[in-house]
N, C-alpha and C positions, 0 to 999 in steps of 0.2 A: 389273389387278385380279384377285385370286385368290379364287374362290368356293368355298364348302365343298362337299365331296362326302360324302354320307351315310356315316357310319362312319369317316371319316378326319379327322384334324386339318387345319386350314387349311394348314399348312406341307407336308402330304402331298398336297394337291389337285393334280389335273392339269387343272383347268378354269380357264384364264386367258383373260379377255376384256377388250376395251377399248371400253366404251360411249361414245356421243357426249357425253352429259350424265349425271352421277351425283350423287345427294344421299345423304350419309352423316351420319346424326344421332348416331351413337355414335362419339365420338372415339377410343375404345379400339381400333377396327378399323383405324385409320390408322397405318401404320408407314412408315419411311423407304422401304421397297421398294414401297409402294402400299397398297391397301385389302385387308385380310384379313377375309373374311366377306361376307355379303350386304349390299349397300347398301339403303337404305330405298326409293329411287325411282330408276329408270333411264329415260332418254329416248333413243330411237334415231331418227335422222333418215335416212329411206330415200333411197338413190340407186340408179340402175339396177344398179350393181355390188354392192350390199350387200343388196338386197331379200330374197333367199332366206335369207341368213345371219341377217338381223335378224328375219324373220317365222317362221322355223322353228328354226334351230339355237340362236340366242340366246334366243328365247322359251322353249324347253325348259330351257336352262341356268338362266335366271333363275327360272323357276317351281320347278325342282328345288332351287335354292339358297335359296329363301325371300325373294326380292326382293318387297317388299310392293306396289309399284306400278310398272307398266311402261307407258310411252307410246310409241306408234309414230307418228312425224310423217311425213306424205307431202307434201312441198312441191309436187309437180306438181299434186295435186288439192286442196291447201290443207285437208288433213284431219289430225285427231289421233285415233287410236284408243286408248282407255284400258282397261287391264286392272288388276284388283285381286286380290291373293292372298286366297283364302278357303279355309282349311284348307291343303291341299297343292296346290290347283289355282287357276289364274287364272279369274276370271269377267270376261267382257267387259262393261264398263259401257255404253259406246256409242261411236259415231264422231261426233266433233264436226267442224263445218265452219266455213268462213271467218268468219262473223259471230258464232260462239258464244263464250261465256266458259267456260273449262274449270276446274272446281274440282280442287284437289289433294286426294287422299284421305289423303295422308301428312302434309302440313303444314297444320294447321288454319288456316282463314282465308285461305289463298292461292288465288287464282284468276288465270288467265291469259287475257286477251282476245286471241283469235286475230287480230283486226284489227291488233293491235300486232306480230304475228309475220309474217303473210302480206301480201304486196303486193296492191294492188287489181287 
């Protein structure tokens, strides 16, 4: 996935990332080589090897690129932290826990019951 860099065309971007889950509502961003432009919603699933990259590096890239909604899923603690882009910066909505139902801020009417995601 190639994300835009301010002042550059998508094809000139040097920010290439591979999210765990991505939602792209604008089909014109999808090309044979991948997604060109900011997706609407990205979900990263933390593992011990990716925590720093997902929480710092990718967070900054997604925010700068204009990804509207960013979820960070932490399987070990059965939590989901939700961020929504407001202006040019993410606002942390809240951290949801195992028994919560998490609403999407990108897809109207979509909610995910974390009981369906995390084991007891």
